Each structure stands twice: as C-alpha cells, then as structure tokens.
C-alpha positions as CSV (number, residue, x, y, z in Angstrom):
1,M,82.7,90.9,127.6
2,T,83.4,94.2,129.4
3,A,86.8,95.7,128.5
4,K,89.3,95.8,131.4
5,Y,91.7,98.2,129.7
6,L,91.3,101.3,127.6
7,N,91.6,101.5,123.9
8,P,94.9,103.2,123.0
9,Y,93.6,104.3,119.6
10,T,91.3,106.8,121.2
11,D,92.5,110.3,121.9
12,F,92.1,109.9,125.6
13,G,93.7,106.4,125.7
14,F,96.7,107.4,123.7
15,K,97.5,110.5,125.7
16,K,96.8,108.7,129.0
17,L,99.5,106.1,128.1
18,F,102.1,108.3,126.5
19,G,101.2,112.0,127.0
20,E,101.3,112.5,130.8
21,E,104.2,113.3,133.1
22,G,103.6,110.1,135.1
23,S,103.8,107.9,131.9
24,K,106.8,109.7,130.4
25,D,109.0,106.6,130.9
26,L,106.6,104.6,128.8
27,L,106.9,107.1,125.9
28,M,110.7,107.1,126.2
29,D,111.0,103.3,126.2
30,F,108.7,103.1,123.2
31,L,110.5,105.8,121.2
32,N,113.9,104.3,121.9
33,Q,112.8,101.1,120.1
34,L,112.4,103.3,116.9
35,L,115.4,105.6,117.2
36,P,119.0,105.0,116.3
37,L,121.6,104.8,119.0
38,Q,122.8,108.4,118.5
39,H,119.3,109.7,119.2
40,Q,118.3,107.5,122.2
41,I,116.3,109.5,124.8
42,A,117.5,109.7,128.4
43,E,115.4,112.7,129.3
44,L,112.2,114.1,127.8
45,S,110.0,117.2,128.2
46,F,106.6,117.8,126.7
47,K,106.0,120.8,124.5
48,N,102.8,122.6,123.6
49,P,101.1,120.3,121.0
50,E,99.2,123.3,119.4
51,K,101.4,125.1,117.0
52,A,100.2,128.5,115.9
53,P,100.8,129.7,112.3
54,A,103.1,132.6,111.6
55,T,100.3,134.6,110.0
56,A,96.5,134.6,110.2
57,K,96.2,133.2,106.7
58,E,98.3,130.1,107.5
59,R,96.9,126.9,109.0
60,K,97.8,125.8,112.6
61,A,98.7,122.3,113.6
62,I,97.7,120.3,116.7
63,F,99.8,117.3,117.5
64,D,98.8,114.4,119.7
65,I,102.1,114.5,121.5
66,Y,105.0,116.9,120.9
67,C,108.2,116.5,123.0
68,Q,111.9,117.3,123.1
69,N,114.8,115.5,124.6
70,S,117.6,117.1,126.6
71,K,119.7,117.8,123.5
72,G,116.9,119.7,121.8
73,E,115.8,117.0,119.3
74,R,112.1,117.2,118.6
75,F,109.6,114.3,118.4
76,I,106.0,114.5,117.0
77,V,104.1,111.3,117.9
78,E,100.7,110.9,116.2
79,M,98.0,108.2,116.6
80,Q,96.0,108.3,113.3
81,K,92.6,106.6,113.7
82,A,91.3,106.8,110.1
83,K,92.7,107.2,106.6
84,V,92.8,110.8,105.4
85,K,93.5,112.4,102.0
86,F,97.1,113.5,101.4
87,F,98.4,111.8,104.5
88,K,102.0,112.1,103.4
89,D,101.6,115.8,102.7
90,R,100.1,116.3,106.1
91,S,103.0,114.5,107.7
92,L,105.5,116.8,105.9
93,F,103.5,119.9,106.8
94,Y,103.4,119.0,110.5
95,S,107.2,118.4,110.4
96,T,107.8,122.0,109.3
97,F,106.6,123.5,112.6
98,P,109.4,122.0,114.8
99,I,111.9,123.1,112.1
100,K,110.6,126.7,111.9
101,E,110.5,127.1,115.7
102,Q,114.3,126.6,115.8
103,A,114.9,129.8,113.9
104,Q,116.9,132.3,116.0
105,K,117.1,136.1,115.6
106,G,120.4,137.7,114.8
107,G,123.5,135.9,113.6
108,W,122.0,132.4,113.4
109,D,123.9,130.0,111.2
110,F,120.8,127.8,110.4
111,K,122.1,124.8,112.3
112,L,119.0,122.6,113.1
113,M,118.4,119.8,115.6
114,P,116.9,116.5,114.4
115,V,113.1,116.2,114.0
116,Y,111.2,112.9,114.1
117,F,107.6,112.5,112.9
118,I,106.3,109.2,114.2
119,A,102.8,108.0,113.3
120,I,101.0,104.9,114.6
121,L,98.3,104.2,112.0
122,D,95.1,102.3,112.5
123,F,94.8,101.9,108.8
124,I,96.9,101.0,105.7
125,Y,98.0,104.1,103.9
126,D,100.0,102.5,101.1
127,E,98.3,103.0,97.7
128,K,99.7,99.7,96.3
129,E,98.7,96.8,98.6
130,E,101.6,94.7,97.4
131,A,104.1,97.3,98.5
132,S,102.6,97.6,102.0
133,K,105.1,97.4,104.9
134,F,104.2,97.4,108.6
135,R,107.1,99.7,109.4
136,R,108.4,102.3,107.1
137,D,111.4,104.5,108.0
138,V,111.8,107.5,105.7
139,S,114.7,110.0,105.4
140,L,116.0,112.3,102.7
141,K,118.3,110.3,100.3
142,D,120.0,110.9,97.0
143,Q,119.7,109.1,93.7
144,D,122.1,106.4,95.0
145,G,120.2,105.7,98.1
146,E,122.7,107.5,100.4
147,V,121.3,109.7,103.2
148,F,121.5,113.3,102.1
149,Y,120.2,114.8,105.3
150,D,120.1,113.0,108.7
151,K,118.0,115.4,110.7
152,L,114.5,114.8,109.3
153,H,113.0,111.4,109.8
154,F,109.5,109.9,109.3
155,K,108.5,106.6,110.9
156,F,105.2,105.1,110.0
157,L,103.7,102.0,111.7
158,Q,100.7,100.5,109.8
159,M,99.2,98.6,112.7
160,P,96.8,96.4,110.6
161,L,99.9,94.8,109.0
162,F,101.3,93.6,112.3
163,T,100.1,90.1,112.6
164,K,102.5,88.4,115.1
165,Q,101.0,86.4,117.8
166,E,102.4,86.1,121.4
167,H,104.6,83.1,120.6
168,E,106.1,85.0,117.6
169,L,107.3,88.1,119.5
170,E,111.1,88.4,119.2
171,T,112.1,91.9,120.2
172,H,111.1,94.5,122.8
173,F,109.7,96.5,119.9
174,D,107.5,93.5,118.9
175,K,106.2,93.5,122.5
176,W,105.3,97.2,122.3
177,I,103.3,96.8,119.1
178,Y,101.6,93.7,120.4
179,F,100.7,95.6,123.6
180,L,99.2,98.5,121.7
181,K,97.3,96.5,119.2
182,N,95.7,94.1,121.7
183,L,95.5,96.2,124.9
184,E,91.7,96.7,124.8
185,N,91.1,92.9,124.4
186,F,93.4,91.7,127.2
187,D,91.7,90.5,130.4
188,H,95.0,89.8,132.1
189,I,98.7,90.5,131.6
190,P,100.2,87.9,129.2
191,A,103.3,86.2,130.5
192,I,105.5,87.7,127.7
193,L,104.5,91.2,128.8
194,N,105.0,90.6,132.5
195,E,107.9,93.0,132.9
196,P,108.0,96.4,134.7
197,I,107.5,98.7,131.8
198,F,104.4,96.9,130.5
199,Q,103.1,96.2,134.0
200,K,103.0,100.0,134.5
201,G,101.3,100.4,131.1
202,F,98.6,97.9,132.1
203,E,98.2,99.7,135.5
204,I,97.7,103.1,133.7
205,A,95.3,101.6,131.2
206,E,93.1,99.8,133.6
207,L,89.6,101.4,133.4
208,A,88.9,100.7,137.1
209,H,91.7,103.1,138.0
210,L,90.1,106.1,136.2
211,K,88.2,108.7,138.1
212,P,84.5,109.2,137.2
213,K,85.2,112.3,135.2
214,Q,88.1,110.6,133.4
215,F,85.9,107.6,132.6
216,E,83.3,109.9,131.2
217,I,85.8,111.6,128.9
218,Y,87.1,108.2,127.9
219,Q,83.7,107.0,127.0
220,K,83.1,110.0,124.7
221,S,86.6,109.5,123.2
222,L,85.7,105.8,122.5
223,L,82.4,106.8,120.9
224,D,84.2,109.3,118.7
225,Y,86.6,106.6,117.7
226,W,84.0,104.1,116.7
227,E,81.9,106.7,114.8
228,M,85.0,107.7,112.8
229,K,85.8,104.0,112.1
230,N,82.3,103.3,111.0
231,V,82.2,106.2,108.6
232,T,85.6,105.2,107.1
233,D,84.7,101.5,106.8
234,N,81.3,102.3,105.3
235,S,82.8,104.7,102.8
236,F,85.4,102.0,101.8
237,E,82.7,99.4,101.4
238,E,80.5,101.7,99.3
239,G,83.5,102.5,97.1
240,K,84.3,98.9,96.7
241,I,80.8,98.0,95.7
242,E,80.7,100.8,93.2
243,G,83.9,99.6,91.7
244,I,82.6,96.0,91.3
245,K,79.5,97.4,89.6
246,T,81.7,99.3,87.2
247,V,83.5,96.1,86.3
248,A,80.1,94.3,85.8
249,K,79.0,97.1,83.5
250,A,82.2,96.8,81.4
251,L,81.9,93.0,81.2
252,K,78.3,93.2,80.0
253,A,79.2,95.7,77.4
254,Q,81.7,93.2,76.0
255,G,78.9,90.6,75.7
256,I,80.0,88.4,78.6
257,A,77.2,86.1,79.8
258,I,75.3,87.2,82.9
259,D,76.0,84.0,84.8
260,I,79.8,84.5,84.2
261,I,79.6,88.1,85.4
262,M,77.6,86.9,88.5
263,T,80.3,84.4,89.3
264,T,83.1,86.9,88.7
265,T,81.7,89.8,90.7
266,G,79.5,88.2,93.3
267,L,76.6,90.4,92.2
268,T,73.1,89.2,91.7
269,Q,71.4,89.4,88.2
270,Q,69.3,92.3,89.4
271,E,72.3,94.2,90.7
272,I,74.1,93.7,87.4
273,E,71.1,94.9,85.4
274,E,70.7,98.0,87.7
275,A,74.4,98.8,87.2
276,V,73.9,98.7,83.4
C-alpha cells in the first residue's frame, strides 16, 4: 500500500512537522505536554540549529530543532533514528551549547535560563532491558533525590516502548505519541485524533501536498532513514548471533551434549561445530 503521509522519523518529515514557521503551533502543543506548568510555552522562535565551536579544535553541534520561548528558555528537540555510542554523553555535550551562549560580557552574574534537551528515539537506549522506560525525565538531584538544579532537564522518549493502541489512549500526550509512531501507516484520520491540532498535522504530513522538489527531498530522506535502520538492525543481528555462538562454545567446552546445545541456542550442529 502506498503511504499517504510522510514518515516523521526522517529528517525531512520531522522538520516539516515541527521545524517550520507554519507548524510552530504543533511544536508548542507537543512540547507543552512534556514541560511543567512554570515552563509552558506561549510564544516560540526558532534559533540557528548549527552551533559553532568556540575554537577551531572543538567540535560543532547541529541540532534537529533549536528554539527559544519568549522568556529566553532554550529547547533542543532531536529525532534520533538509530542507536549511537555514548548517547547520553552526546546529549550532555549538546546541552552545553545553549548554556554557553548565554554568557555575557562585563559584569554578568552567571544567572542562566532553563535548558531542555528533548529526544524522540526510534530505538531503545537503556543498557538493561528490565530497566527500560518509555519516558525518562532527568534532572540534577542530590543523594536524597531532591532536585539540586532546576534549569537543566533531559527528556527521553523511547518510541519502541510505547505500545498503546487507539482505545488505550488516555491523555493528549498519548495521542501525540500515537500520532508520531503510526503516522506513516495511517490511511485516514482516526476518530480519536480528529481534533484541530492533529488535523493540521495530518494536512502538513500528507504527501500529496508536497511540491515536486519537496517530494524528491523527502524520498532521499526516506532512503537515508531505511539505509541507516538496515545497517543498525543488521549489526544488532550479527552481534546477537555471535553472542549465541560464544554461548554454544562455552557449553560444548563443559561437555554438554550437542543436542542439548542445539535446543538451547537454536543453532544447527554444523554451526556449533564451526563455532568451536
């Protein structure tokens, strides 16, 4: 079936939905579901997503979306398509740019405005699967769990862990996540999403509304997305198979019968012998 709506996990799709002046109200509505009452957004302006380093030896950062509200609070919004090494380190590194740019010359007292790093992840980053959470809100806390600093926040959404179906959606936030996760597969607007903010989202995302040049850029963005996903998935599968072979080798070294190893690992006798 030919897709009716764009894939929001692509660079083009994500920025089309959230990164243009005409869709700014969608971004504000989405972010307000994640933010506390004192940081709700009434006005928003986009900032340059490419942050140059202070020196030639330092690394620059390029954000998917970088914006600021009328009070000066900064928001980095990232769509991460594939798992990368040191993801948490990268998130912290990115958050230093909107902090450093607040520095003022002269008699500055070091007062900072809040910074939020918000990442929508098309993968599970948690090292321990049993500790995985769909949504993780992170801030600086002391040894008693009390907030030490209330101006630096990280919010991670691990999309594969959101499994609610249409009849299970309870909040406006649930609806946003359901919309993003299933947008490319919809062929019509579901009844539960038939309200103004999502109607606009569907209108923006409809492929038939793209100009020929935009559609061409989207197609390339979609191809890049699937190539990256395939490389990541294949690497995971290869790593998983190697791990199973290592287990098989260890079991055989302990004198475990081949038929038991075959049942335990799912490997054939030939694969077990090759592993050893």
